[in-house]
N, C-alpha and C positions, 0 to 999 in steps of 0.2 A: 504493500500500500504506500509505503514511504517513497520507494523508488519512482513509481509513476508520478507522484506529486512533485518530486524533485525534478524529474524530466520535464514536466509541464511548466514548473517555475523557471527552469533553464531556458525553455523556448520563449517564455514570456519576457525574460530578461534580454535575450538575444533580439527579440522583436523591438523592445524598447530602445536598446542600444542602436539598432539599425534605424529606427525612427529618428532618434536624436542625431545620428550621423547624417541622415537625409536632410533634416532641418538645418543642420550646421552647413551642409553643402549648399543648400538654397540660400542661406544667409550670406555665405561667402560669394556666391554667384551674383546676388543682388548688389553686394558692395562693389564687386568688380565692375558690374554694369553701371552702377551709379558713378563710379570713378571715371569710367570711359565717357559717360554722358556729360560729365562736367566739362568736357572739351569738345565733344562732337554730338550734335543732335539735329533732328529734323525741325524745320521752321514751324511746322504745324503740330509738333509735339510739345504743347505748352507745359505739361506736367514737369518736364525737365528744367524749365525756367523758373518755376514757382515754388513757394514754400507756404505752408499753412500759417495763418495769423489769427491772433485773438481779437484784434480790433477791426480788421478789414477783410476777414475771411481768408484772403491769400494775398500775396505780394510777390514781386520779382525778387529773386535771391540777390542780395548785395554782393559786391566784389566778385562778380563772375568774369571770366574770360574764356569764352567757348567759341568753337567753330560751329556755325549753323548751316545746315545743308538744306537747300530748297528742294521740296519734294517733287517738283515738276522738272525744273531745269537741271538739277543736280549740282548747280553751282554752290559755292560756299562763301560765307561772309563771316567776319569776326563780330561777335556781340560781347560788349563789355559793359559792366555796370559799376557804379560807384557805391559808396557806403550807404547812400539813401535808397539803393535799388533802382536808380534812374539810369537810363542808357546814356553813356558818354562820360566825359571827364567829371572829376569831383568839383562841385560848386563851392565857392568860398562863402563861409558863414562866420560872422555876419557879412551881409552883402556890401561890397565896396561902394563908395559914394558915386563913382563914375560908371556904374553898371546899371543898365536897364534890363531887368530880368523878366522873362515870360516863361510860365510853366504850362505845358500842354498836357491836359488830362484826357483819358479815354481808354479804349481797349487795345486789342492787338493791331488795329489799323493805325494807331498812333505809335505803338512800340515798333511795329514793322520789323519783326525779327528776321525775316528772309531777305531784307534789303540792307545794303551797306550803310553804315552810319552816315556817311556824307551825302547819301541819296535820300534819306528820310526827309519828310516835309519840315520837320523841326530844324534840321540843319540848313535846308534851302531857305526857309523863312528867315533864319538868322543872317544868312548871306545877303538876302534882298534888303532887309531892314538896315543892315549895317551901312549900306550905301547912302542912307538918308539921314544919318544922325552922327553927332560927334561923340555920343556916349558909346560905351562898349556894350553891344547887344549880346545877351545870352538867352537862348531858347532851350529850355530843359525838357527832355523827353520823359514824362512821367506816365506813359502808357503802360497798362497792365492787362494781359489777356483775360477776357471775361468780365472786365469791369463795366459798370453802369454808373449813372450819377450818384446813386446811393453810396457805392463803395468809394467813388472819387471824393465825395464830400467827407467821408470818414477819414480818408487818407490825408486830405487837406487839414482837417480838424486836428488830427493827432500828430502829423509829422511835417507836412509841406509848408505850413505857415512860417516855419522856422527859416525857410528860404527867402522870405521877404519879397515875394513876387510883385512886380508892378502891374502885371496883367496875367490872368489865368484864362486859358482857352480850353473849354470843355467840348469834346467831340461827342455828338449824340447821333445814333442811328436806331432804326426800329428793332434791331436785335437786342438793344438794351432793355426793351420792354419785357422780354422773356427772362433776361438775366435778372432784372429787378424782381420779378415774380419769384424766381428760384432762391434768391438771396434774402429777400425780405422776411421770409419765415424764420430766419435765424437772427434777425436784427433785434437789438435791445433799445428801447426808447427811454428818453429821459422824462422828467416831470414837465418839461416845456414842450413835449411832443416831438422833439427832434431825436434822430437816431444818435446813440452814443457809442455803439459797437455792433459789429456783425461777426461774431466769432465763428471760426470754422467748426463744424460738428465735432471735430476731434477735441475741442476745448469747451464744448457747450455746457457740460455738466459741472456745476460749481463744486459738487462733492467728489469730483474726480481725485483719484489718489495722487500723491505728490510724485514729481518726476523721479524715475528710478532707472535702473539699468535696462529693464524690459522695454521702456519707452524708446530706447535707442535702437531697438531691433528693426531693421528695414522690413523684415518679413511681416511683423505685426503692423507696421505702418501701411504696407501694401494691402493687408487684409482689411484694415479699417477703411482705407480709401475705396476699396471695392464694395464694402458693405454700405457705406454712406451714399454710394452712387446708385444703389438699387432703388427702384420705384417702390413707394409705400403701398400702393394698391394697383390693381389692374385698371388700365385706362379704357374708357369706352368712347365710341365715336361721338356721342352726344354730350360728352362731358367737357365743356369749354375749359374748365379749370385744369384738367389734365392735358388738353390740347396745347395750351401755351407752354406747359412744362416739358412736353415731349420734344426731342431733337428735331423731328420732322414737322412739329407744329409751330415752332418759333417763327417760321416765315409764313404763317397762315394769312397774314395781312396782304400778301401778294395775290391771293386768290381773287377770282372775279367777284365772288360773294364772300368777302372776308368776315371772320367772326367779329362780334361786337367786343372791341377791346378798349372802348373809351375810358373805362375805369382804370384799366391797367396802364394805359398811356399816361393819364393824369397822375397816377401813383408813381410811375417811373420818373416823371418830370418834377415831382414835388421837391426833391432834394436840391433842385437848381436854385430855388429861392433861398434855401439855407446856405448854399454855397456862395450866393451873391452877398448875403449878410456877412459870412465869414471873410470874404474878400475885403469888405469894407472895414473890417476890424484892423487890417494892416494897410489901409489906404490903397488897396489894390482894386482892380476892375475885373469883371468877369465878362468873357465873350463866349456865347453859345454858338458852336459851329455844327450845323446839321449835315449829315453825310449819309448817302451820296446826294440827296436832293431835298429841298424843303417840303415837297409834296408828300413825303413819307409821314410827316406829322401834322400836316395841314391840308385839308381837302381843297382849300381855295388858293393855296400858294401858287399854283401854276394855272390858274383859271384865266384863259385867254380873254374871255369876255370881260372879266373883272379887271384885267390888266388894261384893256382899252378904256373901260369906263372910268378908271382912275389914272389915266395916262398923265395928267397934269401933276398929280401928287407923286407919282413914280418917276417923273421926268423922262417919260418914254414917248417916242414918236409913234402914234398908233398906225401910221402908214409904213412903218419899217420894222416889222416883226418877223423873225426867222424861226423855223422849227428844225431841230437837229437831234441826232441820236447816234449811238454806236451799236453795232451788231444788230440784234433784233430791234433795238431802238432806232437804228438807221432806217430799217424797213418801215417801221411805224411812222417815222418822220416823213418819209417819202409818200406814204399812203395819206397822211394828213394833208400834205401839200398838193398832191395831184387831185384830191377830191374836194378842193376849194368850192364852196357854194352848193355842194350836192346834199340835198335834204336827207337822202338815204343814209349818209354817213354823219351828217351834222344836223339833227332835227331842229335845233334852235334857230336855224337860218330862216325858217318860215315865220317865226314869231318875234325874234329879237331885233331891235333897231341897231344893235351893235354888231359889227361884222366879226367873224372869227377867222377870216381869211388870213393866210400867211403870205409873205412876200418873198420868201427864199427858203430853200431846203438844203440841209446839210446831212447827207447820207454817208456815214462813216462805216464802211465794210458791212452794209446790210443788203440782204437779197432784194431783188426787184421782181422776181417771178418764182412763185412756189410751185407752179404747175409744170415747169419744164422738166424733161427727163433727167437732166443733170442735177437739178435741185432735189428731185424726188429720190435720186440715188442715195442721198444723205438724209434728207428730211422724212422720207417715207420708207426707210430701211426696215424690213420686217423683223430684223434681229433686235431692233429697239422697240420695246413694248411698254409704253409708247415712246416715240421720239419727242423732241421738244415741240416741234410743229404739230404732231399728232395730238399731244396733250393740250395744246392751245386750241386747236380746232375741234377737239372732242372726237376725233376719229381719223383714220387713215384716208388717203386721197380718194380711194374708191368709195369710201363711205360718206365723205363730206366734200365732194368735189366742188360744190358751189362755194363753200367757205374758203377753200384753198385758192379758188379763183378770185374771190372778193378781196382777199388780203394781199393780192399781187399788184403793186403800184403800176406795173407796165400797162395794165388794161385801162387806165384812166387818164393817160397823157392827152392833153387837149391844148387849145390856144390859151386857156386860163392857167396852165401850169406855170408856176414861178421858176426863176433860175434855180439850178440845182448843182451842187458840188458832190461828186463821187470821190471820196477819199478812201483809198483801198490799201489793204495789206498785200503781201505777196501770195496769200492763200487764194487760189483761183476759185474755189468753191463758193466764196462769199461775193464773187462778182457776177453770179448767175443772173441773167436777164438785163444786166447793165447795158451791154452793147446794143441789144435789141431795143431797149428803151431809148437809147441815144438816137437811133434811127427815127423814132417817132418824134423826139424833141426837135430834130433837124427839120422834119416836115413842117413843123409849126414855128420854126425860127426861135425856139426857146433857148436862151443862153445856158450853157453848161460848161463844166470843167471836170476833167478826169485827172487824178493824181494817184499814182501807185508807188508807195515807198518800198524800195527793193529790200529783200532779205529781212522781212518783218513778220512777226507772228500776228495772229488775228487780233490780239488785244494790244497792238503797238502803241495806242494812245495813252496807255498807262505807264509807259517806261521810257527812260532815256536810252539811247540818244534820239528817239523818234518823237518825243513829246513836243519839243520846241519847234522842229520843222513842221509838224502837223498843225500846231497852233498858228504858225505864220501863214500857212496856206489858207486856213479858215479865215483869219483876219483879212487877208488880201481879197478873198472872194466876197466877204461881207462889205468891205469898203468899195469894191468895184460895182456891186449891184444893189446896195441899199443907201 
């Protein structure tokens, strides 16, 4: 009886030793990986750049020097952070009297981890402003992946006011609405109704045990991170609360019939007022920058009729209004311009005294004909279920032929078509229908211009060295025809 029990105990001890060995090996592996990631990481792998925080949920790790690899191009850039966790050189505190300091707040679009430091908009803004003042201009990059106005306010309240900024620029886009929803549940409010902290779930329990050796184990930290990222309950299609929290639901505002998010939008913008007041405490000013466009947070921001009705207040010439866009936006801009005055596309033309007609079109790498075989080879590819075009039209070409036709600007060229600029990349698939459309423009003596930038990707307008020449071409065309 004793021997079987000893044998069983021996197997148990061996299993425990093996388990401990496996856990130790995993811990060593995680530490090796973590050490490697301190120097080389993907631009979209934000976890490697961040550390949990008791006050602002998370922040960029300070004093980093790592190589960041872009996931698409494969190119690498150096990302360095100072003791504040800001990208770039160490700022001097207190601020020297001859320095004009701007602090840029926002998310990963501000930090721009996949772009070289000298190419970030913070650095470019610093260069541009320096040409117009005798003061030494500093534009500090305080972008943090996943941030929203709530976390930016807390970061300013607890740390960044010490930098004595003259101006703070807060970047806001609609993805911040979902971010605010996800973080607000962890926020702690003060007696004045303002947020005082938003601790990461790792620090959320006040009764948490004191820091010990176990808290330094990367294996436990990984387990906690995975557990805190699990959904608390199963989402349903009709549950708006879960829709905004889901990764695929955060961009629900782009749908043709978007969910009602007015409350969430107002809630996400509420900290802007508190941030404005905090800026005033140090005699600073706050600038709110909406990205990528004002219409994301205001339904009337891009209202053509409203623009003309208030032309005097906006200092706009109502007879010189252009419409432009890039990629799919270029196709839509062309469609808006070539359907000038058509009640089918612009119902208000029959009832409004104010014209919605545009006087110029800027089509930057957008299709002109969805119905051509060359376009359908990409846009109606059966392997894509659905393709971008198929999703937009609600079906493939064979199912929604009329809609595919209706969305093609080439079919509406007439003597009323305004001048049009075709600014194209080197990707031929995005030129489809352009040459055929030009033949129709020539028949009606409509001014046009074609510019193709060699050796360029589809999204050339976002990057140097093509941004500046593209902007120059657009400005030349506007000055020539408006």
